[in-house]
RODOBA-145045 format. One line per field, with one value per residue (C-alpha): residue number from 1; chain; x, y, z. Coordinates in nm, 4 decimals. Example, Ala and Ser with C-alpha at 12.3 -4.5 7.8 and 13.67 -1.06 7.14 Angstrom:
# RODOBA-145045
nr	[1,2] $
kette	[A,A] $
px	[1.2300,1.3670] $
py	[-0.4500,-0.1060] $
pz	[0.7800,0.7140] $
***
This chain:
# RODOBA-145045
nr	[1,2,3,4,5,6,7,8,9,10,11,12,13,14,15,16,17,18,19,20,21,22,23,24,25,26,27,28,29,30,31,32,33,34,35,36,37,38,39,40,41,42,43,44,45,46,47,48,49,50,51,52,53,54,55,56,57,58,59,60,61,62,63,64,65,66,67,68,69,70,71,72,73,74,75,76,77,78,79,80,81,82,83,84,85,86,87,88,89,90,91,92,93,94,95,96,97,98,99,100,101,102,103,104,105,106,107,108,109,110,111,112,113,114,115,116,117,118,119,120,121,122,123,124,125,126,127,128,129,130,131,132,133,134,135,136,137,138,139,140,141,142,143,144,145,146,147] $
kette	[A,A,A,A,A,A,A,A,A,A,A,A,A,A,A,A,A,A,A,A,A,A,A,A,A,A,A,A,A,A,A,A,A,A,A,A,A,A,A,A,A,A,A,A,A,A,A,A,A,A,A,A,A,A,A,A,A,A,A,A,A,A,A,A,A,A,A,A,A,A,A,A,A,A,A,A,A,A,A,A,A,A,A,A,A,A,A,A,A,A,A,A,A,A,A,A,A,A,A,A,A,A,A,A,A,A,A,A,A,A,A,A,A,A,A,A,A,A,A,A,A,A,A,A,A,A,A,A,A,A,A,A,A,A,A,A,A,A,A,A,A,A,A,A,A,A,A] $
px	[0.0628,0.1335,0.2144,-0.0652,-0.3423,-0.2036,-0.2138,-0.5640,-0.6710,-0.5488,-0.7162,-1.0106,-1.0368,-0.8946,-1.2088,-1.4501,-1.7918,-2.0577,-2.3137,-2.6166,-2.6925,-2.8771,-2.9536,-2.8445,-3.2087,-3.2121,-2.9419,-2.9337,-2.6250,-2.6090,-2.2208,-1.8857,-1.9411,-2.2984,-2.5940,-2.9784,-3.0785,-3.4442,-3.5595,-3.5805,-3.4697,-3.2487,-2.9475,-2.6127,-2.2577,-2.0402,-1.7350,-1.3782,-1.2762,-1.3927,-1.5231,-1.4829,-1.7923,-1.9726,-2.2510,-2.0962,-1.7449,-1.4436,-1.3175,-1.3389,-1.0634,-1.2587,-1.6692,-1.4928,-1.3341,-1.6243,-1.8669,-1.5753,-1.6377,-1.9600,-1.9398,-1.7442,-1.9097,-2.2706,-2.0944,-1.9776,-2.3284,-2.4246,-2.1613,-2.3660,-2.2513,-2.3042,-2.3281,-2.4897,-2.4373,-2.5405,-2.3307,-2.2695,-2.2364,-1.9143,-2.1133,-2.1417,-2.3902,-2.7117,-2.7289,-2.7012,-3.0490,-3.0280,-2.8453,-2.5548,-2.4524,-2.3162,-2.5947,-2.8833,-2.6992,-2.7063,-2.3675,-2.2772,-2.0545,-2.0930,-1.9311,-1.8381,-1.7778,-1.6755,-1.4424,-1.5640,-1.6095,-1.4726,-1.0993,-1.1691,-1.1822,-0.9113,-0.6788,-0.8873,-0.7330,-1.1597,-1.1271,-0.8923,-0.9127,-1.1407,-1.1173,-1.3232,-1.2713,-1.6051,-1.7562,-1.6339,-1.4721,-1.1511,-1.1519,-1.2167,-0.9033,-1.0184,-0.6832,-0.8099,-0.7777,-0.4484,-0.5372] $
py	[-0.0087,0.3323,0.5411,0.8178,0.5558,0.4184,0.7546,0.8313,0.4576,0.5435,0.8539,0.7326,0.4780,0.6476,0.8940,0.7946,0.7417,0.8163,0.5600,0.4646,0.0424,-0.1234,-0.5427,-0.7755,-0.9125,-0.5489,-0.5806,-0.8045,-0.8505,-0.7903,-0.8616,-0.7260,-0.4107,-0.3906,-0.4305,-0.3215,-0.1794,-0.2910,-0.4454,-0.0465,0.0460,0.2117,-0.0059,0.0722,0.0698,0.0288,0.3531,0.2833,0.0015,-0.2086,-0.5752,-0.8116,-0.8486,-1.1846,-1.1078,-0.9069,-1.0384,-1.0588,-1.3000,-1.6892,-1.6064,-1.2106,-1.3886,-1.6907,-1.4189,-1.2533,-1.4761,-1.5436,-1.1951,-1.1719,-1.4922,-1.2618,-0.9886,-1.2208,-1.3365,-0.9743,-0.9175,-1.2062,-1.1952,-0.8536,-0.5345,-0.3659,0.0321,0.1845,0.5513,0.6567,0.9198,1.1557,0.9405,1.0916,1.2343,1.4994,1.7889,1.7017,1.2964,1.1140,0.9179,0.8878,0.5894,0.9092,0.9056,0.5096,0.3630,0.4741,0.3634,0.5292,0.5177,0.4302,0.3150,-0.0600,-0.1368,-0.4506,-0.5023,-0.0824,-0.1746,-0.0748,-0.4297,-0.2482,-0.2633,-0.6258,-0.7055,-0.5570,-0.6852,-1.0193,-1.0337,-1.0036,-0.6221,-0.3540,0.0464,0.2640,0.6332,0.8701,1.2190,1.4783,1.4868,1.1592,0.8315,0.7601,0.4345,0.1102,-0.1107,-0.4352,-0.5828,-0.9624,-1.0609,-0.9493,-0.6312] $
pz	[0.0051,-0.0728,0.2226,0.1178,0.1292,0.4341,0.5692,0.4837,0.5100,0.8819,0.9775,0.8566,1.0833,1.4391,1.3762,1.5767,1.4015,1.6146,1.5635,1.7395,1.8568,1.5710,1.6064,1.4156,1.3034,1.1146,0.9613,0.6139,0.4164,0.1009,0.0025,0.1477,0.1746,0.1400,0.3602,0.4037,0.6842,0.9761,0.5229,0.3915,0.1029,-0.0268,0.0350,0.2308,0.0497,0.4125,0.3161,0.3672,0.2294,-0.0917,-0.0811,-0.4017,-0.6606,-0.5795,-0.8650,-1.1565,-1.0332,-1.2957,-1.2358,-1.0209,-0.7617,-0.7543,-0.6617,-0.4237,-0.2514,-0.2720,-0.1397,0.1851,0.2228,0.2499,0.4533,0.7058,0.7236,0.8131,1.0683,1.2436,1.2434,1.4028,1.6512,1.7300,1.9203,1.6412,1.5891,1.2529,1.1136,0.7746,0.6058,0.3616,0.0054,-0.1787,-0.5202,-0.6853,-0.5546,-0.5466,-0.6606,-0.3324,-0.3907,-0.7414,-0.9572,-1.0324,-0.7051,-0.5636,-0.7845,-0.5817,-0.2355,0.0967,0.2816,0.6253,0.8729,1.0351,1.3364,1.5273,1.9130,1.8584,1.5343,1.1767,0.9591,0.6827,0.8801,0.9730,0.6544,0.4678,0.7868,0.7009,0.3495,0.2751,0.1555,0.0801,0.1399,-0.0530,0.0318,-0.1324,-0.1112,-0.0840,-0.4169,-0.5652,-0.5659,-0.6962,-0.9252,-0.8142,-0.6802,-0.7734,-0.6960,-0.7043,-1.0854,-1.1087,-1.2332] $
***
């Protein structure tokens, strides 16, 4: 990981988010970085990391790792002691909630036992850091297929 990415990653996860407790039954895991809260649409893209795709995987290795990341996130949710916070998505002005912003998903932070689930998945090799700016995100890193 490049130094500037590491610094941005550490800054993101060292700032405590003020989340609210949420019951595991109120969180449905869609994939390794997307959840549905309170059985409501739109889904929520968890910020600060990117997990491998499962349905639109670029290769078999990505699909398999995406399934593993999804299972791990489900395990973290089932373990309980969760905090959830909605956050602003990194999208152009007046596009949040539209398909032009994050495929219409909301954005949020989910913590398990006080730790960001993204940091856990990154630490376990099931995701990569993905830090966006105020109104846009960098090209999505997908190192699972060798690119």
